[in-house]
C-alpha positions as CSV (number, residue, x, y, z in Angstrom):
1,M,-59.6,-71.8,-29.4
2,K,-58.1,-72.5,-32.8
3,A,-57.2,-68.9,-33.5
4,E,-55.2,-68.6,-30.3
5,K,-53.2,-71.7,-31.0
6,K,-52.4,-70.6,-34.6
7,F,-51.4,-67.2,-33.1
8,E,-49.0,-68.8,-30.6
9,T,-47.4,-70.9,-33.3
10,K,-47.0,-67.8,-35.5
11,A,-49.3,-69.2,-38.2
12,Y,-50.4,-65.6,-38.7
13,D,-52.3,-66.1,-42.0
14,R,-54.6,-68.8,-40.6
15,A,-54.9,-67.0,-37.2
16,L,-55.9,-63.7,-39.0
17,E,-58.5,-65.6,-41.0
18,L,-60.0,-67.2,-37.9
19,Y,-60.1,-64.0,-35.8
20,T,-61.7,-62.2,-38.7
21,D,-64.4,-64.9,-39.0
22,F,-65.1,-64.6,-35.3
23,L,-65.6,-60.9,-35.5
24,R,-67.9,-61.3,-38.5
25,M,-70.0,-63.9,-36.6
26,Y,-69.9,-62.3,-33.2
27,P,-69.4,-58.5,-33.5
28,K,-71.1,-57.8,-30.2
29,S,-69.3,-60.4,-28.2
30,N,-67.3,-59.4,-25.1
31,L,-64.3,-61.1,-26.8
32,A,-64.5,-58.8,-29.8
33,P,-61.9,-56.3,-28.5
34,A,-59.6,-59.2,-27.7
35,A,-60.0,-60.5,-31.3
36,L,-59.2,-57.0,-32.7
37,S,-56.2,-56.8,-30.4
38,K,-54.9,-60.1,-31.8
39,I,-55.6,-58.9,-35.4
40,G,-53.6,-55.7,-34.8
41,A,-50.8,-57.7,-33.3
42,I,-50.6,-59.9,-36.3
43,Q,-50.7,-56.9,-38.7
44,S,-47.9,-55.3,-36.7
45,A,-45.8,-58.5,-36.6
46,T,-46.0,-58.8,-40.4
47,G,-45.0,-55.2,-40.9
48,D,-48.4,-53.7,-41.9
49,Y,-48.1,-51.0,-39.2
50,E,-50.6,-48.6,-40.7
51,T,-53.3,-51.2,-40.8
52,A,-52.4,-52.3,-37.3
53,R,-52.9,-48.8,-36.0
54,K,-56.3,-48.6,-37.7
55,T,-57.3,-51.8,-35.9
56,F,-56.1,-50.6,-32.5
57,R,-57.9,-47.3,-33.0
58,Q,-61.1,-49.3,-33.8
59,I,-60.8,-50.8,-30.3
60,I,-60.5,-47.3,-28.8
61,R,-63.4,-45.9,-30.8
62,E,-65.9,-48.8,-30.6
63,Y,-65.0,-50.3,-27.2
64,P,-64.0,-47.3,-25.0
65,D,-64.9,-49.2,-21.8
66,S,-62.9,-52.3,-22.7
67,L,-60.0,-53.6,-20.7
68,F,-58.0,-53.7,-23.9
69,L,-58.2,-50.0,-24.5
70,P,-54.9,-49.1,-22.6
71,D,-53.1,-51.9,-24.5
72,A,-54.4,-50.6,-27.8
73,M,-53.0,-47.2,-27.1
74,I,-49.6,-48.6,-26.2
75,D,-49.7,-50.9,-29.3
76,I,-50.2,-47.8,-31.4
77,L,-47.0,-46.3,-29.9
78,S,-45.2,-49.6,-30.6
79,A,-46.4,-49.6,-34.2
80,Y,-45.1,-46.1,-34.7
81,Y,-41.8,-47.1,-33.1
82,K,-41.3,-50.2,-35.2
83,E,-42.0,-48.2,-38.4
84,G,-39.3,-45.7,-37.4
85,R,-41.8,-42.8,-36.8
86,Y,-40.2,-41.7,-33.5
87,Q,-41.7,-38.2,-33.4
88,D,-45.1,-39.7,-33.8
89,V,-44.4,-41.8,-30.7
90,I,-43.6,-38.7,-28.7
91,D,-46.6,-36.8,-30.0
92,Y,-49.1,-39.6,-29.5
93,S,-47.8,-40.4,-26.0
94,A,-48.6,-36.9,-25.0
95,E,-52.3,-37.5,-25.9
96,I,-52.5,-40.6,-23.7
97,N,-54.0,-40.1,-20.2
98,D,-52.4,-42.9,-18.2
99,A,-53.7,-41.9,-14.8
100,S,-55.8,-45.1,-14.5
101,F,-53.2,-47.4,-16.0
102,S,-51.6,-50.1,-14.0
103,D,-47.9,-49.8,-13.1
104,N,-47.1,-52.4,-15.8
105,L,-48.9,-50.4,-18.4
106,K,-47.3,-47.1,-17.4
107,F,-43.9,-48.8,-17.6
108,R,-44.7,-50.2,-21.1
109,K,-45.9,-46.8,-22.4
110,N,-42.9,-44.8,-21.1
111,A,-40.5,-47.5,-22.2
112,V,-41.5,-47.0,-25.8
113,V,-41.1,-43.2,-25.4
114,V,-37.6,-43.8,-23.9
115,D,-36.6,-46.0,-26.9
116,A,-38.0,-43.4,-29.3
117,Y,-35.9,-40.6,-27.8
118,M,-32.8,-42.9,-27.8
119,A,-33.4,-43.7,-31.5
120,M,-33.6,-39.9,-32.2
121,E,-30.3,-39.5,-30.2
122,L,-32.1,-37.1,-27.8
123,Y,-30.5,-38.8,-24.8
124,Q,-31.3,-36.2,-22.2
125,H,-35.0,-36.4,-23.1
126,A,-34.7,-40.2,-23.0
127,A,-33.3,-39.9,-19.4
128,Y,-36.2,-37.6,-18.4
129,A,-38.7,-40.1,-19.9
130,F,-37.0,-42.9,-18.0
131,L,-37.5,-41.0,-14.7
132,D,-41.2,-40.6,-15.6
133,M,-41.3,-44.3,-16.1
134,Y,-39.4,-45.1,-13.0
135,N,-41.3,-42.7,-10.7
136,A,-44.7,-43.9,-12.1
137,T,-44.3,-47.5,-10.9
138,E,-44.3,-48.6,-7.3
139,Q,-43.2,-52.2,-7.9
140,K,-39.9,-51.7,-9.6
141,D,-37.6,-54.2,-11.3
142,E,-34.3,-52.4,-10.3
143,T,-32.0,-54.6,-12.3
144,K,-34.0,-54.0,-15.5
145,A,-34.4,-50.3,-14.8
146,F,-30.8,-49.7,-13.9
147,K,-29.6,-51.5,-17.0
148,K,-31.8,-49.2,-19.1
149,I,-30.6,-46.0,-17.5
150,S,-27.0,-47.2,-17.9
151,K,-27.5,-47.4,-21.6
152,I,-28.8,-43.9,-21.7
153,L,-26.0,-42.5,-19.5
154,D,-23.4,-44.1,-21.8
155,R,-24.7,-41.9,-24.6
156,M,-24.9,-38.7,-22.6
157,E,-22.3,-36.1,-21.7
158,S,-21.5,-35.8,-18.0
159,K,-22.8,-32.3,-17.8
160,E,-26.2,-33.5,-19.0
161,A,-26.1,-36.5,-16.7
162,V,-25.6,-34.2,-13.7
163,S,-28.9,-32.5,-14.3
164,L,-30.7,-35.8,-13.7
165,L,-29.6,-36.0,-10.0
166,D,-31.9,-33.1,-8.9
167,R,-34.9,-34.8,-10.6
168,V,-34.4,-38.2,-8.7
169,E,-36.2,-38.8,-5.5
170,D,-35.6,-42.5,-5.1
171,G,-32.4,-43.0,-3.0
172,R,-31.3,-46.3,-4.6
173,L,-31.6,-44.8,-8.1
174,K,-29.9,-41.6,-7.1
175,G,-27.0,-43.5,-5.6
176,F,-26.7,-45.6,-8.8
177,L,-26.7,-42.5,-10.9
178,M,-24.0,-40.8,-8.8
179,Y,-21.8,-43.9,-8.9
180,T,-22.3,-44.2,-12.7
181,L,-21.5,-40.5,-13.1
182,G,-18.3,-40.9,-11.2
183,R,-17.2,-43.6,-13.6
184,K,-18.3,-41.6,-16.6
185,Y,-16.1,-38.6,-15.5
186,A,-13.2,-41.0,-15.4
187,A,-13.9,-42.3,-18.8
188,E,-14.0,-38.7,-20.1
189,G,-10.5,-38.1,-18.7
190,K,-11.7,-36.1,-15.7
191,P,-10.3,-38.0,-12.7
192,E,-10.7,-35.0,-10.3
193,K,-14.5,-34.8,-11.0
194,A,-14.7,-38.6,-10.8
195,I,-13.0,-38.6,-7.4
196,E,-15.2,-35.9,-6.1
197,T,-18.4,-37.6,-7.3
198,L,-17.5,-41.0,-5.9
199,V,-16.5,-39.4,-2.5
200,E,-19.9,-37.8,-2.3
201,F,-21.5,-41.2,-3.3
202,I,-19.7,-43.0,-0.5
203,S,-20.6,-40.2,2.0
204,N,-24.3,-40.3,1.1
205,Y,-24.8,-44.0,0.5
206,Q,-22.6,-45.8,3.0
207,N,-24.7,-49.0,2.9
208,D,-24.7,-49.4,-0.8
209,E,-23.1,-52.6,-2.1
210,K,-21.0,-50.5,-4.6
211,V,-19.2,-48.5,-1.9
212,P,-16.2,-50.8,-1.7
213,H,-15.7,-50.7,-5.4
214,A,-16.1,-46.9,-5.4
215,A,-13.4,-46.6,-2.8
216,M,-11.1,-48.8,-5.0
217,L,-11.8,-46.6,-8.0
218,I,-11.0,-43.5,-6.1
219,E,-7.5,-44.8,-5.4
220,I,-7.1,-45.8,-9.1
221,Y,-8.2,-42.3,-10.3
222,K,-5.9,-40.5,-7.9
223,E,-3.0,-42.1,-9.7
224,S,-4.2,-40.9,-13.1
225,S,-4.8,-37.3,-12.1
226,N,-2.9,-34.8,-14.3
227,Y,-3.0,-32.1,-11.7
228,E,0.2,-30.1,-11.2
229,K,0.1,-28.9,-7.6
230,Y,2.0,-25.6,-7.9
231,T,0.8,-24.4,-11.4
232,I,-1.8,-21.6,-11.8
233,G,-3.3,-20.6,-15.1
234,C,-4.0,-17.0,-16.1
235,L,-6.5,-16.2,-18.8
236,L,-6.1,-12.6,-19.7
237,P,-6.6,-10.3,-22.8
238,I,-2.9,-9.5,-23.4
239,S,-3.8,-8.2,-26.9
240,G,-6.9,-6.9,-28.6
241,K,-9.4,-4.3,-27.6
242,Y,-9.3,-5.2,-23.9
243,E,-5.5,-5.3,-23.7
244,A,-5.3,-2.5,-21.2
245,F,-7.4,-4.5,-18.7
246,G,-5.4,-7.7,-19.3
247,R,-2.0,-6.0,-18.7
248,K,-3.2,-4.3,-15.5
249,A,-4.4,-7.7,-14.2
250,L,-1.1,-9.3,-15.3
251,K,1.0,-6.8,-13.4
252,G,-0.9,-7.6,-10.2
253,I,-0.3,-11.3,-10.7
254,E,3.4,-10.8,-11.5
255,L,3.8,-8.7,-8.3
256,A,2.0,-11.4,-6.3
257,L,4.3,-14.1,-7.7
258,D,7.4,-12.0,-7.0
259,Q,6.4,-11.3,-3.4
260,Y,5.3,-14.9,-2.7
261,I,8.4,-16.5,-4.0
262,Y,10.5,-13.9,-2.1
263,L,8.8,-15.0,1.2
264,N,8.5,-18.7,0.2
265,A,11.6,-19.6,-1.8
266,D,11.0,-23.4,-1.4
267,T,7.6,-23.3,-3.0
268,P,8.0,-23.8,-6.8
269,I,5.0,-21.9,-8.0
270,R,4.7,-21.2,-11.7
271,I,2.0,-19.5,-13.8
272,I,0.8,-20.3,-17.3
273,I,-0.4,-17.2,-19.2
274,K,-2.8,-17.6,-22.1
275,D,-3.9,-14.6,-24.2
276,T,-7.6,-14.7,-24.8
277,K,-7.6,-11.5,-26.9
278,G,-11.0,-10.8,-25.4
279,D,-12.5,-13.6,-27.4
280,P,-14.8,-16.0,-25.5
281,D,-14.0,-18.9,-27.8
282,L,-10.3,-18.5,-27.4
283,A,-10.8,-18.3,-23.6
284,A,-12.7,-21.6,-23.6
285,K,-10.1,-23.3,-25.8
286,A,-7.4,-22.0,-23.5
287,V,-9.1,-23.7,-20.5
288,L,-8.8,-27.1,-22.2
289,E,-5.1,-26.4,-22.9
290,M,-4.5,-25.5,-19.3
291,A,-6.3,-28.7,-18.3
292,R,-3.8,-30.7,-20.4
293,E,-0.9,-28.7,-18.9
294,G,-2.1,-29.6,-15.4
295,A,-3.1,-26.2,-14.1
296,A,-4.3,-26.5,-10.5
297,A,-6.6,-23.4,-10.8
298,I,-7.2,-20.5,-13.1
299,I,-7.3,-16.7,-12.6
300,G,-9.5,-14.9,-15.1
301,P,-10.9,-14.4,-17.6
302,V,-11.4,-10.6,-17.5
303,L,-14.8,-9.4,-18.8
304,T,-15.8,-12.3,-21.2
305,A,-15.9,-15.3,-18.9
306,H,-19.1,-17.4,-19.4
307,A,-17.7,-19.7,-22.1
308,A,-14.5,-20.4,-20.3
309,A,-16.3,-20.9,-17.0
310,E,-18.5,-23.6,-18.5
311,V,-15.4,-25.5,-19.7
312,A,-13.6,-25.1,-16.4
313,Q,-16.7,-26.4,-14.6
314,A,-16.9,-29.4,-16.9
315,E,-13.2,-30.1,-16.4
316,G,-13.3,-29.7,-12.7
317,I,-10.8,-26.8,-12.5
318,P,-11.3,-24.1,-9.9
319,M,-11.6,-20.7,-11.6
320,I,-11.7,-17.2,-10.1
321,T,-13.0,-14.8,-12.7
322,L,-12.4,-11.1,-12.8
323,T,-15.7,-10.0,-14.2
324,Q,-18.7,-8.0,-13.3
325,K,-21.0,-10.1,-15.5
326,D,-24.1,-11.3,-13.7
327,G,-24.6,-15.0,-13.0
328,I,-21.0,-16.1,-13.7
329,A,-20.7,-17.9,-10.3
330,D,-23.9,-19.8,-11.1
331,T,-22.1,-21.8,-13.7
332,G,-21.1,-24.3,-11.1
333,D,-19.3,-25.1,-7.9
334,Y,-15.9,-24.7,-9.4
335,I,-16.5,-21.1,-10.6
336,F,-15.8,-18.1,-8.4
337,R,-15.8,-14.3,-8.9
338,N,-13.7,-11.7,-7.3
339,F,-14.8,-8.3,-8.6
340,L,-16.6,-5.1,-7.7
341,T,-20.3,-5.4,-8.4
342,P,-23.1,-2.8,-8.4
343,E,-24.9,-4.7,-5.6
344,M,-21.8,-4.5,-3.3
345,Q,-21.6,-0.7,-3.9
346,I,-25.3,-0.1,-3.2
347,K,-25.4,-2.3,-0.1
348,T,-22.3,-0.5,1.4
349,T,-23.6,3.0,0.6
350,V,-27.1,2.6,1.8
351,S,-26.1,0.7,5.0
352,Y,-23.8,3.5,5.9
353,A,-26.2,6.3,5.0
354,I,-29.1,4.8,7.1
355,N,-27.3,3.0,9.9
356,D,-24.4,5.4,10.5
357,L,-25.6,8.8,9.3
358,N,-29.2,8.2,10.3
359,L,-30.5,9.5,7.0
360,E,-34.1,8.6,6.1
361,R,-35.3,10.4,2.9
362,F,-33.5,9.9,-0.4
363,A,-33.7,11.2,-3.9
364,I,-32.1,9.8,-7.1
365,L,-30.9,11.7,-10.2
366,Y,-29.7,9.3,-12.8
367,P,-28.9,9.1,-16.6
368,E,-31.4,7.4,-18.7
369,E,-29.1,4.6,-19.9
370,K,-28.1,1.1,-18.7
371,Y,-25.6,2.1,-16.0
372,G,-27.9,4.7,-14.5
373,I,-31.0,2.6,-14.6
374,T,-29.3,-0.4,-13.1
375,Y,-27.9,1.6,-10.1
376,M,-31.2,3.6,-9.7
377,N,-33.2,0.4,-9.3
378,L,-30.7,-1.2,-7.0
379,F,-30.5,1.9,-4.8
380,W,-34.3,2.3,-4.6
381,D,-34.8,-1.3,-3.6
382,E,-32.0,-1.2,-1.0
383,V,-33.3,2.0,0.6
384,V,-36.8,0.5,0.9
385,A,-35.3,-2.8,2.3
386,Y,-33.5,-0.8,5.0
387,G,-36.7,1.1,6.0
388,G,-35.8,4.4,4.3
389,E,-37.9,6.4,1.9
390,I,-37.4,7.5,-1.7
391,V,-39.1,10.9,-2.1
392,G,-37.9,11.8,-5.6
393,V,-36.5,10.2,-8.7
394,E,-35.6,12.0,-11.9
395,S,-33.7,11.0,-15.0
396,Y,-31.9,13.0,-17.6
397,D,-30.6,12.6,-21.1
398,P,-27.1,11.2,-20.9
399,E,-26.1,13.3,-23.9
400,S,-27.2,16.6,-22.3
401,S,-25.1,19.1,-20.4
402,D,-28.1,21.0,-19.0
403,F,-29.7,19.4,-16.0
404,A,-32.0,22.3,-15.0
405,G,-35.2,20.4,-15.7
406,P,-34.7,17.3,-13.5
407,I,-33.1,19.3,-10.8
408,K,-36.1,21.7,-10.7
409,K,-38.4,18.7,-10.5
410,L,-36.6,17.3,-7.5
411,S,-36.6,20.7,-5.7
412,G,-40.2,21.8,-6.5
413,L,-39.1,24.6,-8.9
414,Y,-40.2,23.1,-12.2
415,Y,-43.9,24.0,-12.2
416,D,-45.2,27.5,-12.2
417,V,-46.4,28.9,-8.8
418,P,-49.9,30.6,-9.0
419,K,-49.5,34.4,-9.0
420,D,-51.4,34.9,-5.8
421,L,-48.9,32.6,-4.0
422,R,-45.7,34.2,-5.3
423,T,-43.6,36.2,-2.9
424,E,-41.1,37.5,-5.4
425,K,-41.4,38.8,-8.9
426,E,-39.8,36.4,-11.2
427,E,-37.3,37.5,-13.7
428,P,-36.1,35.8,-16.9
429,E,-33.8,32.9,-16.2
430,K,-30.1,33.4,-16.5
431,D,-27.1,31.2,-17.1
432,Y,-26.6,29.0,-14.0
433,K,-22.8,29.7,-14.3
434,T,-23.2,33.4,-13.5
435,D,-23.2,34.9,-10.1
436,N,-26.5,36.8,-10.7
437,K,-29.2,34.3,-9.9
438,P,-32.8,35.2,-10.9
439,L,-35.4,35.7,-8.3
440,E,-37.4,32.4,-8.0
441,E,-39.5,30.6,-5.4
442,E,-37.4,28.9,-2.7
443,A,-36.3,25.3,-3.5
444,I,-38.1,22.6,-1.5
445,V,-35.4,20.1,-0.6
446,D,-37.3,17.4,1.3
447,F,-34.6,14.7,1.1
448,D,-31.5,14.1,3.3
449,A,-29.3,12.6,0.5
450,L,-29.1,12.6,-3.3
451,F,-27.7,9.6,-5.1
452,I,-26.2,10.3,-8.6
453,P,-24.8,7.2,-10.4
454,E,-22.6,9.0,-12.9
455,G,-19.0,9.4,-14.0
456,P,-16.8,12.3,-13.0
457,E,-17.1,14.3,-16.2
458,K,-20.9,14.6,-16.1
459,T,-21.0,14.8,-12.3
460,S,-18.8,17.9,-12.5
461,L,-21.5,19.6,-14.6
462,I,-24.4,18.5,-12.4
463,L,-23.1,19.5,-9.0
464,P,-22.7,23.3,-9.7
465,Q,-26.2,23.3,-11.1
466,L,-27.5,21.7,-7.8
467,T,-25.9,24.6,-5.9
468,Y,-27.3,27.2,-8.3
469,Y,-30.9,25.9,-7.7
470,D,-30.3,25.8,-3.9
471,V,-30.2,22.0,-3.7
472,T,-27.7,22.3,-0.8
473,G,-27.3,20.8,2.7
474,V,-27.9,17.3,1.5
475,C,-25.5,14.3,1.5
476,L,-24.2,13.6,-2.0
477,L,-23.8,9.8,-2.7
478,G,-22.0,8.4,-5.8
479,T,-20.6,5.2,-7.1
480,N,-16.9,4.2,-7.4
481,L,-16.6,6.3,-10.5
482,W,-16.6,9.3,-8.2
483,H,-13.3,8.1,-6.8
484,S,-11.4,10.4,-9.2
485,E,-9.1,13.3,-8.7
486,K,-10.6,14.8,-11.8
487,L,-13.9,15.2,-10.0
488,I,-12.4,17.1,-7.1
489,S,-10.4,19.4,-9.4
490,A,-13.4,20.1,-11.6
491,T,-16.0,20.8,-8.9
492,G,-14.1,22.1,-5.9
493,Q,-16.4,22.9,-3.0
494,H,-19.4,21.6,-4.8
495,V,-18.3,18.0,-4.2
496,E,-17.1,18.5,-0.6
497,G,-18.6,15.9,1.8
498,A,-19.6,13.5,-1.0
499,I,-19.5,9.8,-0.2
500,M,-18.7,6.8,-2.4
501,P,-17.6,3.2,-2.1
502,D,-14.7,1.5,-3.8
503,I,-12.9,-1.8,-3.8
504,F,-9.4,-0.3,-3.6
505,F,-8.0,2.8,-1.9
506,A,-4.2,3.2,-2.2
507,E,-4.0,5.8,0.6
508,S,-5.7,3.6,3.1
509,E,-4.0,3.2,6.5
510,N,-4.5,-0.6,6.2
511,L,-1.1,-2.3,6.4
512,A,-1.9,-4.8,3.7
513,V,-2.9,-2.0,1.3
514,N,0.2,0.0,2.1
515,E,2.5,-2.9,1.5
516,F,0.9,-3.7,-1.8
517,A,0.8,-0.1,-3.0
518,N,4.5,0.5,-2.1
519,N,5.7,-2.7,-3.6
520,Y,3.7,-2.0,-6.8
521,R,5.2,1.5,-7.1
522,S,8.7,0.1,-6.6
523,M,8.2,-2.7,-9.2
524,F,6.4,-0.8,-11.9
525,A,7.1,2.9,-11.2
526,E,3.4,3.8,-11.4
527,E,0.3,4.1,-9.3
528,P,-1.8,0.9,-8.9
529,D,-5.5,0.8,-9.6
530,F,-8.3,-1.6,-8.5
531,L,-7.8,-4.2,-11.2
532,E,-4.1,-4.6,-10.3
533,A,-5.1,-4.9,-6.6
534,L,-7.9,-7.5,-7.3
535,S,-5.7,-9.7,-9.4
536,Y,-2.9,-9.5,-6.8
537,D,-5.2,-10.6,-4.0
538,T,-6.7,-13.4,-6.2
539,A,-3.2,-14.7,-6.9
540,I,-2.1,-14.6,-3.3
541,I,-5.2,-16.4,-2.2
542,L,-4.6,-19.3,-4.7
543,F,-0.8,-19.4,-3.9
544,N,-1.6,-19.8,-0.2
545,I,-4.1,-22.6,-0.8
546,I,-2.0,-24.7,-3.3
547,S,1.0,-24.4,-1.0
548,K,-0.8,-26.3,1.9
549,P,0.5,-29.8,2.2
550,E,-3.0,-31.3,2.7
551,I,-4.1,-29.9,-0.7
552,R,-3.7,-32.7,-3.1
553,F,-6.5,-32.3,-5.6
554,R,-8.4,-29.6,-7.5
555,M,-11.6,-30.4,-5.6
556,S,-9.7,-29.6,-2.4
557,I,-8.8,-26.2,-3.8
558,K,-12.4,-25.6,-4.6
559,N,-13.5,-26.6,-1.1
560,E,-10.8,-24.5,0.5
561,L,-12.0,-21.4,-1.4
562,V,-15.5,-21.9,-0.1
563,N,-14.4,-22.5,3.5
564,M,-11.5,-20.1,3.8
565,E,-11.2,-17.5,6.5
566,P,-11.5,-13.8,5.4
567,F,-8.3,-12.8,3.6
568,S,-6.9,-9.4,4.3
569,G,-5.3,-8.0,1.2
570,A,-4.9,-5.0,-1.1
571,T,-8.7,-4.8,-1.6
572,G,-9.6,-5.3,2.1
573,L,-11.3,-8.3,3.5
574,T,-12.2,-11.0,1.0
575,L,-14.0,-14.4,1.2
576,F,-16.3,-16.4,-1.0
577,G,-19.9,-17.4,-0.3
578,P,-21.3,-20.8,-0.9
579,D,-22.4,-19.7,-4.3
580,G,-18.8,-18.8,-5.3
581,D,-19.5,-15.1,-5.4
582,V,-17.1,-12.8,-3.5
583,L,-18.1,-11.2,-0.2
584,K,-16.2,-8.1,0.6
585,K,-16.1,-5.1,2.9
586,L,-15.6,-2.3,0.5
587,F,-13.7,0.9,1.3
588,L,-16.1,3.8,1.9
589,L,-14.6,7.2,1.0
590,K,-15.5,10.8,1.7
591,I,-14.2,14.0,0.0
592,Y,-13.0,16.1,2.8
593,G,-10.7,19.2,2.5
594,G,-10.3,18.6,-1.2
595,R,-9.1,15.0,-0.9
596,F,-10.3,11.5,-0.4
597,V,-10.4,10.1,3.2
598,E,-11.4,6.7,4.4
599,L,-14.5,6.3,6.6
600,E,-15.0,3.6,9.2
601,H,-18.1,1.5,8.8
602,N,-19.4,-1.7,10.1
603,F,-21.0,-3.3,7.0
C-alpha cells in the first residue's frame, strides 16, 4: 500500500494525504481504524498533539470493538507526555481499564506513566508505577526493567527506596533492589547501612550473580566507616523549659560513666553531649553532628524525639530514647525506647490485682482530661482482657475539689430512694470533713478495687471523701504518681493499703538498686529519681555492648540491643522487644504502716 510506504519513509505529508483519501473512500472498511491510527501517529510525530488526540479518540468512539482501541488509548497518553502535560497522563491513565490488555500493552501504558512521574520529579510515585508495570507482565525483559528502576532509584532518597521492598513480590527484582539500595547508602555516605543491607542481600539471595561483588563492596565499605567504637552521644535539654529533665538524665549518665570507668579502666569510653534545648529541629541537627563525630550510639532525646529518631534511623545510628511518646520505636529498627509507659503500668497493676489478689470486680474514678481518659481506657480494656469485670466508671471535673457526685454514683447514693423504701430519716447534707455524718442510705460497694489515675494532690482530697461516703474495704489502685511521700502525709490512714506501680524504687532490697542509689547519693548528695535511674541503666547497657570485642559496627550494636539478655539495673530487669520498645518488670508498691513497701509479683 502506497500510504504505508510513505509512512515508513517519513514522507508524512504524502502519507497523510493518502490515508485521508482512503478513509473518505472506504469509511466502513475494516482497515479504517488502522488508517486513523496512522493519521494520529503522523499528527503526533509532527507535533500536532491536540489533533492527534482527537483522531485517537475517534477510534475509541467510532470503533469500540476494534483491535486498535487499546493502542489508541496508549497513544493519547503518549501525546500528552510529548506535549509536556504530565498530570494529564496520570489522570487519563486512571480512566483506562487495562484488564483485557496484553502484557505488552500493559507495559507500554505503565511505562508512559512512569516517565510522566519522573518528569514531574515524583520519583516515589514513579517507582510505584514501575512496580505496577512489572507485576502486570508475565513475560519480563529483566535487563530493560532493571535499567529503568535503576534510573528511578538514582533520583530517590534511600528512605523512600526502602519503602519499595515491602511492595515487591518477585524475588529477582527484590534482590536487585536490595543490592542497589546497599550501593545507594554508600553513595550517601552511610557505610553502616550499606553494609547491613548488602549482608542481608547475600543472606537472602545466595545464588544471585551479584553476591561476589556485594561481598567485595562490604569489605570496601568497612574501611570507610566513620564509627568510633567507644563514643556515645547524649541528646538532652540542658537548657530551656525542659532543663530540669535534661539535667536529671545527665546526672544518671555521668554516674554510669564514672562507675564504668572505675571498673573498666582500660576501656576509653567517652560521651558527646549536645544541648537540644527541647527543640526537635535542634535535636535532629545534633544527630547529624554526632554522625560526623562518629558516635556509636545515642542516648536521648528526652520528651521530643520523633525528628531526631528519623535522622538517626536514616543515618543507621542506634538510639535509645527517653520518652513516653507513642510510636517512637516504630520509626525504624535502629530506634529504641527505655521509659515508663501507661501500658506498662496498667498491665502490671491489673495482672497483680486479678492473678495475685484474686480480685474480680473493678470501678474507675478518673479526671475528665487526657491523662485520666488515657488510663481509664487502658485499665478498662486490660481488666476485660484478664477476665475481670468493670462495674462502675465515673469521671469528675479536674478543676473541682468536691467529688461527692461521682462517688455517690459509684456507691448507689446519688439518686433518691423512694420514701416507702427508706429506713432512716434523711437530714440535710453536711460538710464531709466533719465528724457528724448525716443519716443516709447505706452505700452499695459492689466492687473489689477502685482505680484512680490522679496525682497526689487531688488524690489526697478524694480519699477522705470515699471514707466519708462509706466506700471502704476496697483495694485502692493508682499510677506511679501515687509514689509520693506527699500523698501519705496528706491522707494518712485513708491511703493505707493502696497499690501502685513504678519504674524505680530507691528503697528496694535489690542489690543493683541499692548500689545505684548509694553511689548517686555519694556523688550528688541528693536522692535519685526515676529519670536518673533510667538514664543510668541506658548508659550502662550501651557501655557494656560497645566494649565487647566482637562489636565492630553500629548495626552490631543494634542487633545486640534486640538480642540482649535481661539487664538487671537500677530500674529492675530491662530488655528490648523486636520492635525496639522496652520490656520491663516494674516495681509494685504498697503503702503499709505509713510507708512504701515493695511487693513480690510474677508479671
